[in-house]
C-alpha positions, 0 to 999 in steps of 0.5 A: 790387777797387778798390771793395772796397778803398775800402769796406774802408778806410772801414769800417776807419777808422771802426772804428779811430776808434770803438775806437781808445783807449789800450790797445786797439791789440792788439785793433785789430791783431787785427781788421785781421789778421782782415779781411785774412784774410777779404778774401784768402779772398773774393778766392780764391773769385772765381776757380778758382785760389786767391790765394796769400799772396805775391800777395795781400801784393804787391797789398796793399803796392802797389795796394790798401793797407788802412788800418792800426790807429791810436790816435785817442783818449788816455785820458790827454789833458786834459779841456777 
């Protein structure tokens, strides 16, 4: 699970850096939520018991924190 978290964070940061422009935060957040849902679904398939949202949220808040959306590029910044 640690390797998955590192890989997901790498992919998320790359996505945020590429698409993180002013006015696109809503789409970045929707992408983050979709990745979160899919990761929980994937982890639930690995065992006979379904991973509850409470347990998943506890894990992602403490041990396996996913990168949150961030705006990296402002369209209002002065051009050099």
